N, C-alpha and C positions, 0 to 999 in steps of 0.2 A: 436649767435656765441659762441663757447665754448672757454673759456680761463682758463688756469691753470698757476698761477704765483707763482713761488717759491721764497723764500727769506730766509735769515739767514745764508747763507754760509759765508766762510771766512777762515782766517789763524788761526790755533790754535796749541799750543804745544801738544806733546804726553801726554796723561793722562788727557787732558782737555775735555771740553764739548761744544757742540753746539746744538741749537734747530732750525731745519728747519721748515718752514711753507709753505703751499701751499694753496693759495686762489683760489677758483673755481667760475666761473660764466658761465651762459649759459647751465647749467645742473641741473637736479633735484638732488642736492647733496646727500640728505638723501637716495636716492635709489641706488647710485653708490657704487661699491666697489672701494677702493682707494689704490694706490700702491706707494711705493718708490723704485726706481731703482737707480743703480749707474753704471758709466762707467769710469774705470781708463784708462790712456793712453796705447794704444796697446792691450787692453783687450775688451772682449765682454761686453755688457750691462748685468747686473745681477740684479735679484730681491733681494731687501734688506728686505722689510717688506710689508705686506698687511693688510688691515682692511676691513672687509665686511660691507655692509650696516647695518647688525645686530650687528656689533661691535666685531666679532671674529677676532683674529689676528694670523698672521703667520710670522715667521722670518727665514732668512737665518741662517745657523748654525754659520757662522762667526761673527754674530752680536748678537746672543742670549745672554741675560743677560746684554747687554751693551746698546742696542737701544730699544726705546719704541715708537711705533706708536699709535697715538690717533686721534680723530676727534671731532669737535664740529659742529654739523649739523646747529645749529642756526647761526653760523658764516661762513658756507660753507668753512671750513678750516680743513685741515689735517696737523698733526704735526709729526715730527720725532725728538725725544729727543735722542741725541747721547752722551754717556758718555764713559770714559776710551778710548778715541780715540787713535789710533795708526797710524803710517805713512801708513800702508796698507789700511786705510780707505780713503786715498786721492783719490778723484774722482769727476766727475761731477754727482750731484744727481738730478734725475728727478722724478717728480710727474706724476702719471697717474691716469686716471679715466675710469671706464667701468661699464655699466649696466650689471648685471649678465646674462641677456638673449640676449644681443646684441654682435655682433662680433667687433664693433668699439671700439677702445681704444684711448683715447685722451691723449696727452702728453703736459707737460710744456716745457719751454725752458732750464731748468736746472740751477743749482746753484753750483758753485765751492766750494769744501771743500778741504783744504790743511792742512795736519797735519805734523808738523815739528818734527824731532827727537831731 
């Protein structure tokens, strides 16, 4: 059974930082591409950052230079370091995993990030 469990969300003031974690089980983590998405109230879910099994990264333009995605395969965990947070970053953040050659994408339950002005 695949499980992705996010943690690290919370309330932070604008300009602050948070680090999200996503612990995976039930997958061969080192082979999976990993993703962070977010969904703000009334908006569609959007891709924030991705890291391939090989370690290549990609970011949404809105977070480039502020957010960093990383992974530690030995811990089956992917991270999202978020700096210089703004109220526009307020959303539920979701972790996702997918093998590059498979259509199935697995999702976590999400963690709330709220940035106050």
